[in-house]
N, CA and C of each residue as an Amber inpcrd file, in Angstrom:
protein
   372
   0.8240000  -1.2010000   0.0000000   0.0000000   0.0000000   0.0000000
   0.8620000   1.2560000   0.0000000   1.8910000   1.2450000   0.8380000
   2.7650000   2.4110000   0.9280000   3.4950000   2.6500000  -0.3880000
   3.9210000   1.5700000  -1.0500000   4.6040000   1.6900000  -2.3330000
   3.6910000   2.2480000  -3.4130000   2.4360000   1.8300000  -3.4040000
   1.4740000   2.3420000  -4.3880000   1.2220000   3.8220000  -4.1700000
   1.1130000   4.2310000  -2.9200000   0.9080000   5.6440000  -2.6160000
   2.1230000   6.4700000  -3.0480000   3.3200000   5.9440000  -2.7980000
   4.5420000   6.6450000  -3.2160000   4.6040000   6.7660000  -4.7420000
   4.2210000   5.7090000  -5.4450000   4.2150000   5.7500000  -6.9110000
   3.2170000   6.7890000  -7.4110000   2.0450000   6.8320000  -6.7830000
   1.0410000   7.8180000  -7.1740000   1.5430000   9.2400000  -6.9390000
   2.1320000   9.4790000  -5.7810000   2.6290000  10.8210000  -5.4570000
   3.7420000  11.2260000  -6.4170000   4.6430000  10.2960000  -6.7400000
   5.7110000  10.5930000  -7.6970000   5.1270000  10.9400000  -9.0670000
   4.1820000  10.1430000  -9.5290000   3.5500000  10.4230000 -10.8240000
   2.8690000  11.7820000 -10.8210000   2.1350000  12.0510000  -9.7800000
   1.4320000  13.3240000  -9.6800000   2.4140000  14.4930000  -9.6860000
   3.4810000  14.3810000  -8.9140000   4.4700000  15.4610000  -8.8520000
   5.1240000  15.6990000 -10.2120000   5.4770000  14.6260000 -10.8870000
   6.1100000  14.7560000 -12.2060000   5.1690000  15.4440000 -13.1870000
   3.9080000  15.0300000 -13.1960000   2.9450000  15.6200000 -14.1300000
   2.6820000  17.0850000 -13.7930000   2.5700000  17.3980000 -12.5100000
   2.3170000  18.7930000 -12.1140000   3.4850000  19.6920000 -12.5220000
   4.7020000  19.1860000 -12.4120000   5.8730000  19.9870000 -12.7830000
   6.0170000  20.0840000 -14.3080000   5.8040000  18.9790000 -15.0140000
   6.0720000  18.9690000 -16.4510000   4.9560000  19.5280000 -17.3300000
   3.7280000  19.5390000 -16.8640000   2.6310000  20.0340000 -17.7020000
   2.8330000  21.4880000 -18.1130000   3.1730000  22.4000000 -17.1950000
   3.4270000  23.7810000 -17.6500000   4.6110000  23.8730000 -18.6210000
   5.6150000  23.0240000 -18.4320000   6.7480000  23.0190000 -19.3580000
   6.3200000  22.5280000 -20.7400000   5.4690000  21.5150000 -20.7800000
   4.9570000  21.0190000 -22.0630000   4.1110000  22.0920000 -22.7410000
   3.3310000  22.8060000 -21.9540000   2.5090000  23.9140000 -22.4830000
   3.4130000  24.9820000 -23.0890000   4.4360000  25.3770000 -22.3740000
   5.3710000  26.3940000 -22.8640000   6.0790000  25.9240000 -24.1310000
   6.5750000  24.6820000 -24.1080000   7.3080000  24.1500000 -25.2560000
   6.4120000  24.0620000 -26.4860000   5.1930000  23.5550000 -26.3150000
   4.2790000  23.4190000 -27.4550000   3.9510000  24.7820000 -28.0460000
   3.7450000  25.7710000 -27.1910000   3.4640000  27.1120000 -27.6850000
   4.6700000  27.6710000 -28.4280000   5.8440000  27.4160000 -27.8890000
   7.0850000  27.9340000 -28.4850000   7.3500000  27.3660000 -29.8780000
   7.0700000  26.0660000 -30.0710000   7.3510000  25.4470000 -31.3710000
   6.1380000  25.4740000 -32.3070000   5.0450000  26.0300000 -31.8290000
   3.8610000  26.1370000 -32.6860000   2.9990000  24.8980000 -32.7360000
   3.1360000  24.0080000 -31.7720000   2.3020000  22.8010000 -31.7310000
   1.0180000  23.1340000 -30.9710000   0.1700000  23.9310000 -31.6110000
  -1.0910000  24.3470000 -31.0010000  -2.2410000  24.0160000 -31.9340000
  -3.3690000  23.7390000 -31.3420000  -4.5760000  23.4440000 -32.0990000
  -5.3790000  24.7320000 -32.1910000  -5.5580000  25.2220000 -33.4020000
  -6.2610000  26.4800000 -33.6210000  -7.7720000  26.2400000 -33.6470000
  -8.5430000  27.2030000 -33.1290000 -10.0030000  27.0620000 -33.1800000
 -10.5240000  27.1830000 -34.6110000 -11.7220000  26.6910000 -34.8100000
 -12.3550000  26.7960000 -36.1250000 -12.7900000  25.4400000 -36.6310000
 -13.5390000  25.4360000 -37.6760000 -14.0170000  24.1840000 -38.2570000
 -14.8780000  23.4240000 -37.2590000 -14.5490000  22.1780000 -37.0340000
 -15.3050000  21.3410000 -36.0960000 -14.8130000  21.4860000 -34.6650000
 -13.8240000  22.3110000 -34.4220000 -13.2740000  22.4880000 -33.0750000
 -14.2910000  23.2070000 -32.1870000 -14.3450000  22.8280000 -30.9380000
 -15.2830000  23.4670000 -30.0120000 -14.6100000  24.5450000 -29.1680000
 -13.2820000  24.5820000 -29.1430000 -12.6130000  25.5950000 -28.3380000
 -12.5130000  26.9080000 -29.1040000 -12.3860000  28.0060000 -28.3450000
 -12.3760000  29.3380000 -28.9550000 -10.9940000  29.9800000 -28.9360000
 -10.0410000  29.3660000 -28.2540000  -8.6720000  29.8820000 -28.2220000
  -7.7250000  28.7570000 -28.6290000  -6.5050000  29.1320000 -28.9880000
  -5.5040000  28.1300000 -29.3610000  -5.1720000  27.2600000 -28.1420000
  -5.1150000  25.9610000 -28.3480000  -4.8320000  24.9990000 -27.2800000
  -3.4990000  24.3190000 -27.5870000  -2.5140000  24.4500000 -26.6810000
  -1.2360000  23.7780000 -26.9170000  -1.4090000  22.2560000 -26.8830000
  -0.6960000  21.6030000 -27.7550000  -0.6700000  20.1390000 -27.7700000
   0.5500000  19.6960000 -26.9640000   0.9050000  18.4550000 -26.9890000
   2.1100000  17.9010000 -26.3600000   1.9380000  17.6510000 -24.8590000
   0.7490000  17.8400000 -24.3010000   0.5380000  17.5550000 -22.8890000
   0.7280000  16.0800000 -22.5680000   0.5620000  15.2390000 -23.5700000
   0.7590000  13.8080000 -23.3640000   2.1760000  13.4640000 -22.9540000
   3.1330000  14.3080000 -23.3230000   4.5270000  14.0480000 -22.9420000
   4.6680000  14.0740000 -21.4280000   4.0270000  15.0210000 -20.7610000
   4.0890000  15.0880000 -19.2970000   3.4410000  13.8550000 -18.6780000
   2.3520000  13.3980000 -19.2600000   1.6600000  12.2280000 -18.7310000
   2.5010000  10.9700000 -18.9170000   3.1560000  10.8380000 -20.0620000
   4.0090000   9.6670000 -20.3090000   5.1580000   9.6170000 -19.3130000
   5.8130000  10.7410000 -19.1060000   6.9220000  10.7660000 -18.1440000
   6.3920000  10.4690000 -16.7440000   5.2200000  11.0060000 -16.4110000
   4.6130000  10.7150000 -15.1170000   4.2580000   9.2490000 -14.9530000
   3.8840000   8.6040000 -16.0400000   3.5720000   7.1710000 -16.0000000
   4.8310000   6.3300000 -15.8130000   5.8840000   6.6720000 -16.5560000
   7.0900000   5.8560000 -16.5190000   8.0040000   6.1570000 -15.3300000
   7.8900000   7.3120000 -14.6990000   8.7820000   7.6730000 -13.5890000
   8.7440000   6.6390000 -12.4510000   7.5700000   6.2420000 -11.9460000
   7.5730000   5.2320000 -10.8850000   8.1230000   3.8860000 -11.3460000
   7.8990000   3.5610000 -12.6210000   8.4340000   2.2900000 -13.1230000
   9.9570000   2.3160000 -13.1450000  10.5240000   3.4540000 -13.5010000
  11.9800000   3.5750000 -13.5090000  12.5570000   3.5090000 -12.1000000
  11.8190000   4.0190000 -11.1280000  12.2650000   3.9400000  -9.7370000
  12.3570000   2.4850000  -9.2900000  11.4820000   1.6380000  -9.8310000
  11.5120000   0.2150000  -9.4620000  12.8470000  -0.4470000  -9.8050000
  13.5730000   0.1170000 -10.7800000  14.8670000  -0.4560000 -11.1310000
  15.8670000  -0.3350000  -9.9900000  15.7060000   0.6650000  -9.1310000
  16.6840000   0.8820000  -8.0730000  16.1930000   0.6070000  -6.6720000
  14.9320000   0.1520000  -6.5290000  14.3600000  -0.0480000  -5.2020000
  13.9510000  -1.5090000  -5.0410000  14.2870000  -2.0730000  -3.9220000
  13.8710000  -3.4430000  -3.6120000  12.4810000  -3.3840000  -2.9850000
  11.4960000  -3.9520000  -3.6800000  10.1300000  -3.9480000  -3.1550000
   9.3740000  -5.1510000  -3.6980000   8.2550000  -5.4590000  -3.0650000
   7.4470000  -6.5820000  -3.5410000   6.8610000  -6.2730000  -4.9180000
   6.4830000  -5.0170000  -5.1470000   5.9620000  -4.6340000  -6.4570000
   7.0520000  -4.7890000  -7.5110000   8.2690000  -4.3570000  -7.1800000
   9.3880000  -4.5020000  -8.1010000   9.6770000  -5.9590000  -8.4160000
   9.6140000  -6.8090000  -7.3970000   9.8560000  -8.2410000  -7.6170000
   8.8220000  -8.8400000  -8.5650000   7.5690000  -8.4660000  -8.3880000
   6.5140000  -8.9510000  -9.2820000   6.7490000  -8.4080000 -10.6920000
   7.0730000  -7.1280000 -10.7550000   7.2880000  -6.4670000 -12.0400000
   8.4120000  -7.1340000 -12.8190000   9.5210000  -7.4290000 -12.1370000
  10.6840000  -7.9890000 -12.8280000  10.6330000  -9.5030000 -13.0050000
   9.6350000 -10.1550000 -12.4170000   9.5330000 -11.6020000 -12.5940000
   9.0490000 -11.9770000 -13.9940000   8.5100000 -11.0030000 -14.7240000
   8.0230000 -11.2550000 -16.0730000   8.5890000 -10.2080000 -17.0300000
   9.8360000 -10.3930000 -17.4790000  10.4840000  -9.3710000 -18.3140000
   9.7780000  -9.1120000 -19.6390000   9.0970000 -10.0970000 -20.1880000
   8.3840000  -9.8780000 -21.4470000   7.2790000  -8.8280000 -21.2700000
   6.6520000  -8.8240000 -20.1030000   5.6210000  -7.8150000 -19.8310000
   6.2350000  -6.4200000 -19.7370000   7.4350000  -6.3330000 -19.1910000
   8.1210000  -5.0390000 -19.1370000   8.3450000  -4.5270000 -20.5550000
   8.8030000  -5.4150000 -21.4240000   9.0500000  -5.0380000 -22.8180000
   7.7450000  -4.5810000 -23.4760000   6.6640000  -5.3330000 -23.2690000
   5.3760000  -4.9630000 -23.8420000   4.8750000  -3.6250000 -23.3270000
   5.0670000  -3.3830000 -22.0450000   4.6410000  -2.1230000 -21.4510000
   5.4500000  -0.9600000 -22.0200000   6.7510000  -1.1440000 -22.1200000
   7.6090000  -0.0800000 -22.6400000   7.3460000   0.1810000 -24.1240000
   7.2980000  -0.8740000 -24.9230000   7.0460000  -0.7020000 -26.3550000
   5.6460000  -0.1350000 -26.5790000   4.6720000  -0.6630000 -25.8540000
   3.3080000  -0.1760000 -25.9990000   3.1840000   1.2920000 -25.6170000
   3.6990000   1.6460000 -24.4560000   3.6100000   3.0310000 -23.9990000
   4.3620000   3.9930000 -24.8940000   5.5690000   3.6370000 -25.2490000
   6.3740000   4.5300000 -26.0810000   5.8580000   4.5770000 -27.5210000
   5.2940000   3.4670000 -28.0010000   4.7340000   3.4560000 -29.3560000
   3.5390000   4.3810000 -29.4780000   2.6380000   4.3130000 -28.5110000
   1.4680000   5.1990000 -28.5240000   1.9120000   6.6470000 -28.3290000
   2.8960000   6.8640000 -27.4680000   3.4280000   8.2130000 -27.2620000
   4.0150000   8.7630000 -28.5650000   4.7900000   7.9470000 -29.2680000
   5.3940000   8.3960000 -30.5240000   4.3170000   8.7570000 -31.5510000
   3.2710000   7.9450000 -31.6420000   2.1680000   8.2730000 -32.5490000
   1.5290000   9.6070000 -32.1740000   1.3500000   9.8300000 -30.8850000
   0.7630000  11.0840000 -30.4340000   1.6230000  12.2870000 -30.7570000
   2.9400000  12.1510000 -30.5650000   3.8480000  13.2660000 -30.8670000
   3.8280000  13.5820000 -32.3550000   3.9080000  12.5440000 -33.1750000
   3.8780000  12.7670000 -34.6270000   2.5600000  13.4190000 -35.0270000
   1.4630000  12.9470000 -34.4570000   0.1620000  13.5290000 -34.7690000
   0.0900000  14.9900000 -34.3100000   0.6400000  15.2900000 -33.1330000
   0.6220000  16.6730000 -32.6370000   1.4640000  17.5990000 -33.4970000
   2.6000000  17.1090000 -33.9780000   3.5120000  17.9680000 -34.7350000
   3.1720000  18.0650000 -36.2140000   2.8230000  16.9600000 -36.8250000
   2.5890000  16.9380000 -38.2730000   1.1470000  16.6560000 -38.6520000
   0.4640000  15.9630000 -37.7850000  -0.8960000  15.5280000 -38.1040000
  -0.8620000  14.2100000 -38.8540000  -1.6590000  13.2770000 -38.4310000
  -1.7610000  11.9770000 -39.0980000  -3.2050000  11.7480000 -39.5080000
  -3.3760000  11.0700000 -40.6150000  -4.7180000  10.6860000 -41.0350000
  -5.2600000   9.6540000 -40.0470000  -6.5720000   9.6360000 -39.8980000
  -7.2040000   8.7250000 -38.9480000  -6.8320000   7.2680000 -39.2240000
  -6.7900000   6.8820000 -40.4790000  -6.4570000   5.4960000 -40.8270000
  -5.0220000   5.1610000 -40.4080000  -4.1040000   6.1000000 -40.6130000
  -2.7090000   5.8740000 -40.2360000  -2.5850000   5.7050000 -38.7300000
  -3.2830000   6.5620000 -37.9710000  -3.2570000   6.4440000 -36.5130000
  -3.8340000   5.1070000 -36.0650000  -4.9470000   4.7100000 -36.6790000
  -5.5780000   3.4480000 -36.3010000  -4.6520000   2.2670000 -36.5680000
  -4.0120000   2.2390000 -37.7280000  -3.0830000   1.1490000 -38.0500000
  -1.9320000   1.1230000 -37.0400000  -1.3820000   2.2980000 -36.7240000
  -0.3050000   2.3690000 -35.7370000  -0.7510000   1.8830000 -34.3730000
  -1.9380000   2.2790000 -33.9460000  -2.4530000   1.8500000 -32.6470000
  -2.6940000   0.3480000 -32.6110000  -3.1790000  -0.1900000 -33.7050000
  -3.3960000  -1.6500000 -33.7680000  -2.0690000  -2.3770000 -33.6770000
  -1.0580000  -1.9150000 -34.4260000   0.2570000  -2.5660000 -34.3840000
   0.8550000  -2.5290000 -32.9760000   0.7830000  -1.3670000 -32.3310000
   1.3080000  -1.2500000 -30.9770000   0.5190000  -2.1620000 -30.0300000
  -0.7960000  -2.1970000 -30.1860000  -1.6180000  -3.0530000 -29.3490000
  -1.3110000  -4.5280000 -29.5250000  -1.0500000  -4.9360000 -30.7560000
  -0.7000000  -6.3400000 -31.0200000   0.6080000  -6.7010000 -30.3380000
   1.6010000  -5.8130000 -30.4250000   2.8980000  -6.0620000 -29.7670000
   2.7060000  -6.1510000 -28.2570000   1.9660000  -5.2070000 -27.6790000
   1.7320000  -5.2210000 -26.2350000   0.9820000  -6.4830000 -25.8070000
  -0.0160000  -6.8690000 -26.5790000  -0.7790000  -8.0670000 -26.2650000
   0.1010000  -9.3180000 -26.3580000   0.9360000  -9.3740000 -27.3820000
   1.8300000 -10.5140000 -27.5580000   2.8180000 -10.6520000 -26.3980000
   3.1230000  -9.5410000 -25.7740000   4.0480000  -9.5610000 -24.6340000
   3.3390000  -9.8430000 -23.3090000   2.0500000 -10.0160000 -23.3570000
   1.3150000 -10.3750000 -22.1550000   0.6660000  -9.2170000 -21.4530000
C-alpha cells in the first residue's frame, strides 16, 4: 500500500511539474490546435501535454529499477511484460507526438495503434 501511494505521489508530482513546461514548449514550437471548423474551443490549445503524462507514467516504473520492493519483484519476474509495457507506452506516445507535430490521417493512426496493441498483447 505504501509503495502504491509513493508511486502515485511521484507520478502526480512529475505531471504537475512537467505540464506547464509542455505547455510552454508546445506554444514555443507552434504545436497548437487552432479554433475553427469542427473544433469546439475558442482559443488556441497547446498540444504535447501527453509528454508530461508519459513521463509521469514511466517515472515510478523507472524507480523500481533501483528499489527493492514486492511490487518490483513482481514487475521484474516477467520481463516480457516489461518489454510490452515499454514498447506499448512509447509506441502510442510516438504516434501522439507525430500527430501533434505533423498531423496523421485517422487510418494511419488506427493502423499504428493496432500494431502497438498487437505487440503489447503478444508480450502479455
